C-alpha positions in Angstrom: -11.6 -12.0 40.9 -14.5 -9.7 41.8 -18.1 -11.0 41.9 -18.8 -9.5 38.5 -16.0 -11.6 37.0 -13.6 -8.7 36.6 -9.9 -9.2 37.4 -7.8 -6.1 38.0 -4.0 -5.8 37.9 -1.7 -2.9 38.7 1.8 -2.0 37.9 3.9 1.1 39.0 7.4 1.8 37.9 9.7 4.8 38.0 8.5 6.2 34.6 5.1 4.6 34.0 2.2 3.0 35.7 -1.0 1.2 34.6 -4.1 -0.5 35.8 -5.7 -3.1 33.7 -9.1 -4.7 34.1 -10.1 -8.0 32.4 -13.4 -9.9 32.0 -14.6 -12.6 29.6 -17.2 -11.5 27.0 -20.7 -12.9 27.0 -20.7 -16.6 26.0 -22.7 -15.8 22.9 -19.7 -13.9 21.6 -17.5 -17.0 21.6 -15.8 -17.1 18.2 -16.4 -13.4 17.8 -14.3 -11.9 20.6 -10.8 -13.4 21.0 -10.0 -13.5 24.7 -11.2 -11.2 27.5 -12.0 -7.5 27.3 -9.2 -5.3 28.6 -9.8 -1.9 30.1 -6.8 0.2 30.9 -5.7 3.4 32.6 -2.1 4.4 32.0 0.2 7.2 33.2 3.7 8.0 32.1 6.1 10.8 32.9 7.2 11.2 29.3 6.0 10.0 25.8 5.7 6.2 25.9 6.1 3.9 22.9 4.9 0.3 22.4 5.6 -2.2 19.6 2.5 -4.1 18.3 3.5 -7.3 16.4 1.4 -9.4 14.0 -0.9 -11.5 16.1 -3.8 -12.9 14.1 -6.4 -10.8 15.7 -8.4 -7.7 14.7 -8.0 -5.1 17.5 -10.7 -2.6 18.3 -9.8 0.3 20.7 -12.5 2.4 22.3 -10.5 5.4 23.5 -11.8 7.2 26.6 -8.8 9.6 27.0 -6.1 11.3 24.9 -5.5 10.1 21.4 -2.7 7.8 20.4 0.0 8.4 17.8 0.5 5.7 15.2 4.3 6.4 14.7 5.0 3.5 12.3 2.9 0.7 10.7 4.6 -1.5 8.2 2.8 -2.3 4.9 0.3 0.4 5.6 -0.7 4.0 4.7 -1.9 4.6 8.2 1.4 5.6 9.8 1.8 9.1 11.0 -1.8 9.6 12.1 -3.2 10.5 15.4 -6.0 8.0 16.4 -8.8 8.1 18.9 -11.1 5.0 18.7 -10.0 2.7 15.9 -9.8 -0.8 14.4 -6.5 -2.3 13.5 -7.1 -5.2 11.0 -5.3 -8.4 10.4 -1.8 -7.2 9.7 1.2 -8.7 7.9 3.6 -6.5 9.9 4.1 -4.5 13.0 3.3 -1.1 14.4 4.8 1.4 16.8 2.4 3.5 18.9 3.1 6.4 21.2 1.1 8.3 23.8 2.0 11.4 25.6 1.6 10.6 29.3 -1.9 9.1 29.7 -4.2 6.6 28.1 -7.6 5.4 29.1 -9.8 3.0 27.1 -11.0 -0.5 26.3 -9.3 -3.0 24.0 -11.5 -5.7 22.3 -9.7 -8.4 20.4 -11.8 -9.9 17.6 -11.2 -13.1 15.6 -11.0 -12.2 11.9 -14.3 -14.1 11.1 -15.8 -12.3 14.1 -14.7 -8.9 12.7 -16.5 -9.8 9.5 -19.7 -10.2 11.5 -19.2 -6.8 13.1 -17.6 -4.8 10.4 -19.0 -6.3 7.2 -15.8 -6.3 5.1 -12.6 -7.3 7.0 -10.6 -6.6 3.9 -11.3 -2.9 4.4 -9.2 -2.9 7.5 -6.6 -5.5 6.6 -3.1 -4.1 7.0 -4.6 -0.8 8.0 -5.7 1.2 11.1 -9.1 2.7 10.5 -11.0 5.2 12.7 -13.9 3.5 14.3 -16.4 6.2 13.4 -15.5 5.7 9.7 -16.9 2.2 10.2 -19.7 2.6 12.7 -20.7 6.3 12.2 -21.9 8.6 15.0 -22.9 5.8 17.3 -19.2 5.5 18.3 -19.2 8.9 20.0 -22.4 7.8 21.9 -20.7 4.6 23.0 -17.6 6.4 24.1 -19.7 8.8 26.2 -21.6 5.9 27.8 -18.5 4.0 28.6 -16.8 7.2 30.1 -19.8 8.0 32.2 -19.9 4.5 33.7 -17.8 4.2 36.8 -17.3 0.4 37.2 -15.4 -1.8 34.7 -18.0 -4.6 35.1 -20.7 -2.2 34.0 -18.6 -1.1 31.1 -18.0 -4.6 29.9 -21.7 -5.5 30.3 -22.5 -2.5 28.0 -20.0 -3.8 25.5 -21.6 -7.2 25.6 -25.0 -5.6 24.7 -23.6 -3.4 21.9 -21.6 -6.2 20.3 -24.4 -8.8 20.5 -26.7 -6.3 18.8 -24.2 -5.7 16.0 -23.6 -9.5 15.5 -27.3 -10.1 15.2 -27.5 -7.5 12.5 -24.3 -8.7 10.7 -23.9 -11.0 7.8 -24.1 -14.8 8.3 -20.6 -16.4 8.3 -19.5 -18.7 5.4 -19.4 -22.1 7.1 -16.7 -23.5 4.8 -14.5 -20.5 5.4 -15.1 -20.8 9.2 -14.0 -24.4 9.0 -10.8 -23.4 7.0 -10.0 -20.7 9.5 -10.3 -23.1 12.4 -8.0 -25.6 10.7 -5.4 -22.8 10.1 -5.6 -21.6 13.6 -5.5 -25.0 15.1 -2.4 -25.9 13.1 -0.7 -22.5 13.7 -0.8 -21.8 10.0 0.8 -25.1 8.8 -2.0 -26.7 6.8 -1.3 -26.2 3.1 -3.8 -24.0 1.3 -4.2 -26.7 -1.4 -5.3 -29.2 1.3 -7.9 -26.9 2.7 -9.3 -26.0 -0.8 -9.5 -29.7 -1.7 -11.2 -30.6 1.5 -13.9 -28.0 0.9 -14.2 -28.9 -2.8 -13.3 -25.5 -4.3 -10.6 -24.5 -6.7 -7.6 -22.8 -4.9 -8.5 -19.5 -6.6 -12.1 -19.6 -5.5 -11.1 -20.6 -2.0 -8.7 -17.7 -1.8 -11.4 -15.2 -2.9 -14.0 -16.5 -0.4 -11.5 -16.7 2.4 -10.3 -13.2 2.0 -13.8 -11.9 1.9 -14.5 -13.5 5.3 -11.1 -13.1 7.0 -9.5 -10.0 5.4 -6.4 -11.6 4.0 -5.8 -14.6 1.7 -5.1 -18.0 3.3 -1.3 -18.0 2.7 -0.5 -14.7 4.5 -3.0 -15.5 7.2 -1.2 -18.8 7.8 2.1 -16.9 7.9 0.8 -14.6 10.7 -0.5 -17.6 12.7 2.8 -19.4 12.5 4.6 -16.2 13.7 2.1 -15.9 16.6 2.9 -19.4 17.6 6.7 -18.6 17.5 6.1 -15.6 19.7 4.1 -17.6 22.2 6.7 -20.3 22.5 9.5 -17.7 22.8 7.6 -15.8 25.5 6.9 -19.1 27.4 10.7 -19.8 27.2 13.3 -20.7 27.7 14.1 -22.2 24.3 17.3 -24.1 23.7 18.1 -22.2 20.5 16.6 -20.2 17.8 17.1 -23.2 15.5 15.0 -25.3 17.8 12.3 -22.6 17.9 12.3 -22.5 14.1 11.9 -26.3 13.9 9.1 -26.3 16.5 7.2 -23.7 14.6 7.6 -24.9 11.1 10.3 -22.6 9.7 12.9 -23.8 7.3 15.8 -22.8 9.5 17.2 -20.2 11.9 17.6 -17.5 9.1 14.0 -18.0 7.9 12.6 -17.4 11.4 14.7 -14.3 12.0 13.6 -12.8 8.7 10.0 -13.3 9.7 10.6 -11.7 13.1 12.0 -8.6 11.3 9.1 -8.5 8.9 6.2 -9.2 11.3 7.7 -7.9 14.5 10.2 -5.3 13.4 12.9 -6.9 15.7 14.9 -10.0 16.4 13.6 -12.8 18.6 16.0 -11.8 21.5 14.9 -8.1 21.2 11.3 -9.1 21.5 12.0 -11.0 24.7 14.2 -8.3 26.1 11.6 -5.5 25.4 8.7 -7.2 27.3 7.1 -4.8 29.7 6.2 -6.0 33.2 2.8 -7.1 34.4 1.5 -7.9 30.9 2.1 -4.4 29.6 3.1 -5.4 26.1 6.3 -4.8 24.3 8.3 -1.5 24.6 8.8 0.3 21.3 
């Protein structure tokens, strides 16, 4: 790790290569940004596809190079579009992206409540991919230019810290009851019943669903479904697992068939395909 806290990894294969830089966000962004910033530079000898599966985060991409094609996005009207900088909301499905030889940008993973602080209305981006300038206006172009003109990843990440801290300070205050409910769902990997959460807060189930969706983007039940799937993917990747039936039991699915149906719906593939399509060096999943 460099003195500025940045970790850089490299991968070079016959058909593609990438460099990725990581750094934790400012501590004041805890609960807003989910995990480290990821800067990337990619080169490929031909069009290159990735599969993006449901993961419980809201993804913001600041594009510093060529645009990205959104080839497929289940449950969404966004498919078939060419995207530059964008936000992909909490998503009950999967997407296939493609670039045509080079990519350069920064990925920021946001928690759904964190996205509410930054975007104002997370339901606007749920199950969609929305151009960032539609949400933030002309300031996006200025931020892209500032990031592109900054040579070091550490300086770029520091700039992101400042911009995000400013936006959070101006954003709406979180609903404390919904934050608590989100934390319970995340901690249990989506297995706390919605009725239990509503009862603990003291709201009707209907009122709880409305307030939760306003803060998170989706209602509690589909949100829990995504978090359960994320847990199954994490366990599968950590592997090996004895059987898909064991994986289903570990992650709260009714049986083997239930888990496989959910992988098709939220990942667009079988569990074994997801493992087999893993790209090296943390490069994601081949599409």
